[in-house]
C-alpha positions as CSV (number, residue, x, y, z in Angstrom):
1,M,0.0,0.0,0.0
2,M,1.3,3.5,-0.8
3,I,0.7,6.5,1.4
4,K,1.3,10.1,0.4
5,A,2.6,13.1,2.3
6,G,-0.1,14.2,4.8
7,E,-1.4,10.7,5.3
8,Q,-0.9,8.2,8.1
9,I,-1.5,4.5,8.2
10,L,-2.5,2.6,11.3
11,L,-1.6,-1.1,11.4
12,G,-3.3,-3.8,13.4
13,Q,-7.1,-3.5,14.0
14,H,-7.4,-0.8,11.4
15,N,-6.5,-3.1,8.5
16,G,-3.8,-0.7,7.3
17,K,-6.1,1.9,5.9
18,A,-4.4,5.2,4.9
19,E,-6.1,8.3,6.2
20,R,-5.5,12.0,5.9
21,I,-3.7,13.7,8.8
22,E,-3.9,17.5,9.4
23,P,-0.6,19.4,9.5
24,E,-1.1,20.5,13.1
25,E,-1.7,16.8,14.1
26,L,1.4,15.7,12.2
27,E,3.5,18.3,14.0
28,V,2.3,17.0,17.4
29,K,3.0,13.4,16.4
30,L,6.5,14.2,15.3
31,S,7.4,16.6,18.1
32,W,9.5,13.8,19.8
33,R,12.1,14.2,17.1
34,E,12.9,17.6,18.6
35,G,12.9,16.3,22.1
36,N,9.4,17.5,22.9
37,L,6.2,15.7,23.8
38,V,2.9,17.6,23.1
39,F,-0.3,16.6,24.8
40,R,-3.7,18.1,23.9
41,G,-6.1,16.8,26.5
42,E,-5.0,13.2,26.9
43,S,-5.5,11.6,30.3
44,L,-2.5,11.7,32.7
45,E,-2.4,7.9,32.5
46,T,-2.0,8.1,28.7
47,A,0.5,10.9,28.9
48,I,2.6,9.1,31.5
49,R,2.8,6.0,29.3
50,E,4.1,8.1,26.4
51,I,6.6,9.9,28.7
52,E,7.9,6.5,30.0
53,R,9.0,5.7,26.5
54,Y,11.7,8.4,26.8
55,T,13.1,7.7,30.2
56,T,14.2,4.8,32.4
57,V,11.8,5.9,35.1
58,E,8.6,3.9,35.7
59,F,5.7,5.9,37.0
60,V,3.0,4.3,39.1
61,I,-0.2,6.3,39.5
62,L,-1.9,5.3,42.7
63,D,-5.1,7.3,42.6
64,E,-7.7,6.5,40.0
65,E,-8.9,10.1,39.8
66,L,-5.4,11.3,39.1
67,K,-5.2,8.9,36.1
68,L,-8.2,10.7,34.6
69,I,-6.8,14.3,34.8
70,R,-6.5,15.8,31.3
71,V,-3.1,17.1,30.4
72,A,-2.3,19.7,27.8
73,G,1.1,21.3,27.1
74,L,4.6,20.7,25.9
75,F,7.0,18.6,27.9
76,K,10.6,17.9,27.3
77,A,11.2,14.2,26.6
78,G,13.1,12.7,29.5
79,D,12.7,15.7,31.9
80,V,11.3,13.8,34.9
81,E,11.9,16.7,37.3
82,G,10.1,19.2,35.1
83,L,7.2,16.8,34.8
84,L,7.0,16.2,38.6
85,T,7.1,20.0,39.2
86,T,4.3,20.6,36.7
87,L,2.2,17.8,38.3
88,K,2.7,19.2,41.8
89,E,2.1,22.9,40.9
90,N,-0.8,22.4,38.5
91,F,-2.6,19.1,39.4
92,N,-2.4,18.8,43.2
93,A,-0.2,15.7,42.7
94,S,2.5,14.5,45.0
95,Y,5.2,11.9,44.4
96,Q,7.5,9.6,46.1
97,R,10.7,8.3,44.6
98,I,11.6,4.6,45.0
99,G,15.2,4.6,44.0
100,D,16.2,6.1,40.7
101,E,13.9,4.0,38.5
102,K,10.4,4.4,40.0
103,V,8.1,7.3,41.0
104,L,4.8,6.8,42.8
105,L,2.3,9.5,41.9
106,H,-0.7,10.3,44.1
107,S,-3.1,13.1,44.9
108,A,-1.6,15.5,47.5
109,D,-4.8,14.8,49.5
110,H,-3.9,11.1,49.9
111,E,-1.0,9.7,51.9
112,I,0.9,6.7,50.8
113,T,0.6,4.1,53.5
114,S,2.2,1.2,51.7
115,Y,3.2,0.2,48.2
116,K,3.9,-3.3,46.9
């Protein structure tokens, strides 16, 4: 199958059908090439999964309501400290580091009593 400039193809459940992609959407999808991740209303859970692709840190979201928060903005790929600061200042989120490779995220209103 051939695709042209300004089209995308999704493999898997979509049977490889080419579809038109708007220039703004293409810019967002390719922002990682410049070290940026752009979110436009994705859930925090979805955004975190994308962010994890660019760092060795695993994020664990402990509160269901925190997972559903909508995130919009530009984040530097791999900038864990910047992300944590943004979550704390803008989304009432707290975090606890477990070594260098894991971060527990939770609502500032909830204490972490234990984690397995």
